[in-house]
C-alpha positions in Angstrom: 121.7 385.0 176.1 124.1 386.7 173.6 124.6 390.4 173.9 126.5 391.9 170.9 127.5 395.5 171.3 129.5 395.6 168.1 129.9 393.2 165.2 133.5 393.5 164.3 136.1 392.4 166.8 139.3 392.1 164.7 140.2 388.9 166.6 140.0 386.8 163.4 142.3 389.1 161.3 145.3 386.8 161.9 143.5 383.7 160.6 142.4 382.3 163.9 139.1 382.1 165.8 138.0 380.9 169.2 135.9 377.9 169.9 133.2 377.9 172.6 135.7 377.0 175.3 137.8 380.1 174.2 140.5 377.8 172.7 142.2 379.6 169.7 142.2 377.5 166.5 143.0 378.2 162.8 139.9 379.3 160.8 140.7 376.3 158.6 140.1 373.9 161.5 137.7 371.0 160.6 135.5 371.9 163.6 135.2 375.5 162.3 134.4 374.2 158.8 131.6 372.1 160.3 129.9 374.8 162.2 130.5 377.3 159.5 128.8 375.1 157.0 125.9 374.5 159.4 125.6 378.3 159.4 125.6 378.4 155.6 122.8 375.8 155.7 120.8 378.0 158.0 121.2 380.9 155.5 120.0 378.6 152.7 116.9 377.7 154.7 116.4 381.4 155.3 116.4 381.9 151.6 113.9 379.1 151.1 111.6 380.7 153.7 111.4 383.8 151.5 109.9 381.7 148.8 107.1 380.1 151.0 103.7 381.3 149.7 101.4 383.0 152.2 98.7 380.4 151.3 101.1 377.5 152.1 100.6 375.2 155.1 101.8 377.3 158.1 103.4 374.1 159.5 106.1 374.5 156.8 107.1 378.0 158.0 107.0 376.9 161.6 109.1 373.8 160.9 111.7 375.7 158.9 111.9 378.4 161.7 112.4 375.7 164.3 115.1 374.1 162.2 116.9 377.5 161.8 116.9 377.9 165.6 118.2 374.3 165.9 121.0 374.9 163.4 122.4 377.7 165.7 122.3 375.1 168.5 124.0 372.6 166.2 126.7 375.1 165.5 127.2 375.9 169.2 127.5 372.1 169.8 130.1 371.7 167.0 132.0 374.7 168.4 132.2 373.1 171.9 135.0 370.7 172.4 134.4 367.7 174.7 134.6 368.7 178.3 133.4 372.3 177.7 131.3 373.2 180.8 127.7 374.2 180.2 128.0 373.4 176.5 124.8 373.3 174.5 124.5 369.8 173.2 122.1 368.4 170.6 119.9 365.7 172.2 118.4 362.5 170.7 114.9 364.0 171.0 115.8 366.6 168.4 116.5 363.8 165.9 113.3 362.1 166.8 111.4 365.3 166.2 113.0 365.5 162.7 111.9 361.9 162.0 108.4 362.7 163.1 108.3 365.7 160.7 109.7 363.5 158.0 106.8 361.0 158.5 104.2 363.8 158.7 105.2 365.6 155.6 105.8 362.4 153.6 102.4 360.9 154.5 100.6 362.3 151.4 103.5 361.9 148.9 103.6 359.2 146.2 106.3 356.5 146.4 109.6 357.2 144.7 110.2 355.3 141.5 113.6 356.8 140.7 115.9 359.6 141.9 114.4 363.0 141.3 116.2 365.8 139.4 116.6 368.9 141.6 114.5 371.9 140.8 110.9 372.5 140.0 109.4 375.4 141.8 111.7 378.1 143.3 110.8 376.9 146.8 111.7 373.2 145.9 114.9 374.3 144.3 115.9 376.4 147.4 115.1 373.5 149.7 117.2 371.2 147.5 120.1 373.6 147.7 119.7 373.8 151.5 119.7 370.0 151.6 123.0 369.8 149.8 124.5 372.4 152.1 123.3 370.3 155.1 124.9 367.2 153.5 128.2 369.2 153.2 127.9 370.3 156.9 127.4 366.6 157.8 130.5 365.6 155.9 132.5 368.4 157.5 131.3 367.2 160.9 132.4 363.7 160.2 135.9 365.0 159.1 136.1 366.9 162.4 135.0 363.8 164.3 138.0 361.9 162.9 140.3 364.4 164.6 138.3 365.4 167.7 135.5 364.4 170.0 132.3 365.6 168.3 128.8 364.9 169.6 127.5 362.1 167.3 123.9 363.2 167.9 124.7 366.6 166.2 125.9 364.7 163.2 122.8 362.5 163.2 120.7 365.6 163.3 122.3 366.9 160.2 121.8 363.6 158.4 118.1 363.5 159.3 117.7 367.2 158.4 118.9 366.6 154.9 116.2 363.8 154.6 113.5 366.2 155.8 114.6 369.0 153.4 114.4 366.4 150.5 110.8 365.6 151.6 109.9 369.2 151.9 111.2 370.0 148.4 109.1 367.2 147.0 106.1 368.5 148.9 106.7 372.0 147.5 106.5 370.7 144.0 103.5 368.5 144.6 101.5 371.2 146.3 102.3 373.5 143.3 101.2 370.8 140.9 104.7 370.7 139.4 105.5 367.2 138.2 108.7 365.6 139.4 111.4 365.1 136.9 112.8 361.6 137.3 116.4 360.7 136.6 116.7 358.6 133.5 120.1 356.7 133.7 122.3 357.2 130.6 119.7 359.3 128.8 122.4 361.7 127.6 124.6 359.0 126.0 125.2 359.1 122.3 123.5 356.1 120.7 
Protein backbone atom coordinates (compact mmCIF):
# COMPACT_ATOMS: atom_id res chain seq x y z
CA UNK A 1 0.00 0.00 0.00
CA UNK A 2 1.16 3.52 -0.75
CA UNK A 3 1.56 5.96 2.13
CA UNK A 4 2.05 9.59 1.04
CA UNK A 5 2.96 11.95 3.84
CA UNK A 6 3.54 14.90 1.49
CA UNK A 7 2.90 15.45 -2.18
CA UNK A 8 5.90 17.47 -3.34
CA UNK A 9 9.33 15.85 -3.20
CA UNK A 10 11.47 18.18 -5.37
CA UNK A 11 13.15 15.09 -6.86
CA UNK A 12 11.86 15.89 -10.35
CA UNK A 13 13.03 19.49 -10.42
CA UNK A 14 16.10 18.55 -12.45
CA UNK A 15 14.10 16.90 -15.25
CA UNK A 16 14.46 13.34 -14.03
CA UNK A 17 12.16 10.90 -12.31
CA UNK A 18 12.48 7.39 -10.94
CA UNK A 19 11.00 4.21 -12.29
CA UNK A 20 9.53 1.54 -10.03
CA UNK A 21 12.98 -0.07 -9.62
CA UNK A 22 14.36 3.31 -8.43
CA UNK A 23 16.31 3.83 -11.67
CA UNK A 24 16.63 7.55 -12.55
CA UNK A 25 15.49 8.42 -16.07
CA UNK A 26 14.73 11.68 -17.91
CA UNK A 27 11.10 12.78 -17.71
CA UNK A 28 11.13 12.58 -21.51
CA UNK A 29 11.83 8.82 -21.40
CA UNK A 30 9.41 6.83 -23.58
CA UNK A 31 8.43 4.65 -20.63
CA UNK A 32 7.56 7.75 -18.58
CA UNK A 33 5.52 9.06 -21.52
CA UNK A 34 3.62 5.77 -21.68
CA UNK A 35 2.65 5.60 -18.03
CA UNK A 36 2.02 9.35 -17.91
CA UNK A 37 -0.42 9.05 -20.78
CA UNK A 38 -2.11 6.10 -19.08
CA UNK A 39 -2.56 8.41 -16.08
CA UNK A 40 -4.04 11.06 -18.39
CA UNK A 41 -6.47 8.44 -19.73
CA UNK A 42 -7.47 7.64 -16.16
CA UNK A 43 -8.29 11.31 -15.59
CA UNK A 44 -10.34 11.41 -18.81
CA UNK A 45 -12.34 8.43 -17.56
CA UNK A 46 -12.80 10.22 -14.24
CA UNK A 47 -14.23 13.17 -16.15
CA UNK A 48 -16.59 10.84 -18.04
CA UNK A 49 -17.76 9.38 -14.73
CA UNK A 50 -18.93 12.82 -13.61
CA UNK A 51 -21.34 12.77 -16.57
CA UNK A 52 -22.96 9.40 -15.82
CA UNK A 53 -26.63 9.89 -15.01
CA UNK A 54 -27.87 8.53 -11.67
CA UNK A 55 -30.52 6.58 -13.57
CA UNK A 56 -27.95 4.95 -15.89
CA UNK A 57 -27.09 1.28 -15.63
CA UNK A 58 -24.90 0.89 -12.49
CA UNK A 59 -22.74 -1.57 -14.45
CA UNK A 60 -21.36 1.42 -16.37
CA UNK A 61 -20.13 3.17 -13.23
CA UNK A 62 -18.78 -0.06 -11.76
CA UNK A 63 -16.98 -0.88 -15.03
CA UNK A 64 -15.40 2.56 -15.32
CA UNK A 65 -14.27 2.49 -11.68
CA UNK A 66 -12.68 -0.93 -12.22
CA UNK A 67 -10.92 0.41 -15.32
CA UNK A 68 -9.61 3.40 -13.38
CA UNK A 69 -8.11 1.06 -10.82
CA UNK A 70 -6.65 -1.08 -13.61
CA UNK A 71 -5.06 1.98 -15.23
CA UNK A 72 -3.07 2.66 -12.05
CA UNK A 73 -1.90 -0.95 -12.29
CA UNK A 74 -1.06 -0.52 -16.00
CA UNK A 75 0.96 2.56 -15.09
CA UNK A 76 2.81 0.63 -12.38
CA UNK A 77 3.54 -2.14 -14.89
CA UNK A 78 4.83 0.34 -17.50
CA UNK A 79 7.00 1.97 -14.81
CA UNK A 80 8.60 -1.36 -13.91
CA UNK A 81 11.53 -2.42 -16.09
CA UNK A 82 11.99 -6.12 -16.81
CA UNK A 83 13.53 -7.89 -13.86
CA UNK A 84 12.00 -5.57 -11.27
CA UNK A 85 11.30 -7.79 -8.27
CA UNK A 86 7.71 -7.91 -7.04
CA UNK A 87 6.55 -5.77 -9.97
CA UNK A 88 2.84 -5.48 -10.56
CA UNK A 89 2.15 -6.97 -14.01
CA UNK A 90 -1.00 -6.85 -16.10
CA UNK A 91 -2.27 -10.39 -16.65
CA UNK A 92 -4.02 -11.87 -19.72
CA UNK A 93 -7.19 -12.36 -17.63
CA UNK A 94 -7.54 -8.56 -17.46
CA UNK A 95 -7.69 -8.38 -21.27
CA UNK A 96 -10.22 -11.21 -21.28
CA UNK A 97 -12.36 -9.27 -18.79
CA UNK A 98 -12.30 -6.23 -21.11
CA UNK A 99 -13.36 -8.45 -24.01
CA UNK A 100 -16.24 -9.83 -21.94
CA UNK A 101 -17.37 -6.29 -21.13
CA UNK A 102 -17.09 -5.36 -24.82
CA UNK A 103 -19.38 -8.27 -25.71
CA UNK A 104 -21.86 -7.48 -22.92
CA UNK A 105 -22.18 -3.77 -23.69
CA UNK A 106 -22.23 -4.34 -27.44
CA UNK A 107 -24.99 -6.97 -27.33
CA UNK A 108 -27.89 -4.51 -27.71
CA UNK A 109 -26.23 -2.13 -30.17
CA UNK A 110 -27.03 -2.00 -33.89
CA UNK A 111 -24.37 -3.03 -36.40
CA UNK A 112 -22.05 -0.30 -37.63
CA UNK A 113 -22.64 0.93 -41.17
CA UNK A 114 -19.86 3.52 -41.23
CA UNK A 115 -17.42 5.26 -38.94
CA UNK A 116 -19.19 7.39 -36.34
CA UNK A 117 -18.41 11.06 -35.82
CA UNK A 118 -17.30 11.67 -32.21
CA UNK A 119 -19.72 13.52 -29.98
CA UNK A 120 -23.38 13.26 -29.17
CA UNK A 121 -24.19 13.41 -25.49
CA UNK A 122 -21.65 14.89 -23.08
CA UNK A 123 -20.99 11.38 -21.69
CA UNK A 124 -20.41 9.91 -25.16
CA UNK A 125 -18.09 12.80 -26.05
CA UNK A 126 -16.12 12.33 -22.81
CA UNK A 127 -15.81 8.58 -23.42
CA UNK A 128 -14.63 9.33 -26.97
CA UNK A 129 -11.96 11.66 -25.62
CA UNK A 130 -10.90 9.02 -23.10
CA UNK A 131 -10.69 6.49 -25.95
CA UNK A 132 -8.31 8.70 -27.93
CA UNK A 133 -6.11 9.28 -24.87
CA UNK A 134 -5.95 5.51 -24.33
CA UNK A 135 -4.93 5.11 -27.99
CA UNK A 136 -2.16 7.64 -27.43
CA UNK A 137 -1.03 5.73 -24.32
CA UNK A 138 -0.93 2.56 -26.40
CA UNK A 139 1.20 4.24 -29.09
CA UNK A 140 3.54 5.58 -26.40
CA UNK A 141 3.84 2.10 -24.88
CA UNK A 142 4.73 0.64 -28.30
CA UNK A 143 7.42 3.34 -28.72
CA UNK A 144 8.78 2.41 -25.30
CA UNK A 145 8.67 -1.28 -26.25
CA UNK A 146 10.94 -0.53 -29.21
CA UNK A 147 13.60 0.63 -26.74
CA UNK A 148 12.96 -1.47 -23.65
CA UNK A 149 11.28 -4.64 -22.46
CA UNK A 150 7.63 -3.71 -21.88
CA UNK A 151 4.97 -6.20 -20.82
CA UNK A 152 3.03 -6.82 -24.06
CA UNK A 153 -0.09 -7.72 -22.09
CA UNK A 154 -0.20 -4.16 -20.70
CA UNK A 155 -0.19 -2.86 -24.26
CA UNK A 156 -2.93 -5.32 -25.28
CA UNK A 157 -4.94 -4.09 -22.32
CA UNK A 158 -4.74 -0.53 -23.62
CA UNK A 159 -5.76 -1.65 -27.11
CA UNK A 160 -8.81 -3.51 -25.85
CA UNK A 161 -9.70 -0.68 -23.47
CA UNK A 162 -9.98 1.75 -26.36
CA UNK A 163 -12.41 -0.68 -28.03
CA UNK A 164 -14.51 -0.84 -24.87
CA UNK A 165 -14.59 2.95 -24.51
CA UNK A 166 -15.82 3.23 -28.12
CA UNK A 167 -18.60 0.75 -27.35
CA UNK A 168 -19.52 2.60 -24.15
CA UNK A 169 -19.65 5.91 -26.03
CA UNK A 170 -22.06 4.43 -28.57
CA UNK A 171 -24.10 2.98 -25.73
CA UNK A 172 -24.32 6.39 -24.02
CA UNK A 173 -25.76 7.95 -27.17
CA UNK A 174 -28.16 5.07 -27.80
CA UNK A 175 -29.49 5.06 -24.23
CA UNK A 176 -30.08 8.82 -24.45
CA UNK A 177 -31.86 8.45 -27.79
CA UNK A 178 -29.20 10.51 -29.51
CA UNK A 179 -28.77 9.40 -33.13
CA UNK A 180 -25.31 8.46 -34.31
CA UNK A 181 -23.79 10.81 -36.84
CA UNK A 182 -22.13 8.70 -39.50
CA UNK A 183 -19.06 9.72 -41.44
CA UNK A 184 -19.87 10.65 -45.01
CA UNK A 185 -16.65 10.46 -47.06
CA UNK A 186 -15.80 13.58 -49.08
CA UNK A 187 -18.98 15.35 -47.93
CA UNK A 188 -17.09 18.61 -47.51
CA UNK A 189 -15.60 18.68 -51.00
CA UNK A 190 -16.55 21.52 -53.30
CA UNK A 191 -18.55 20.07 -56.15
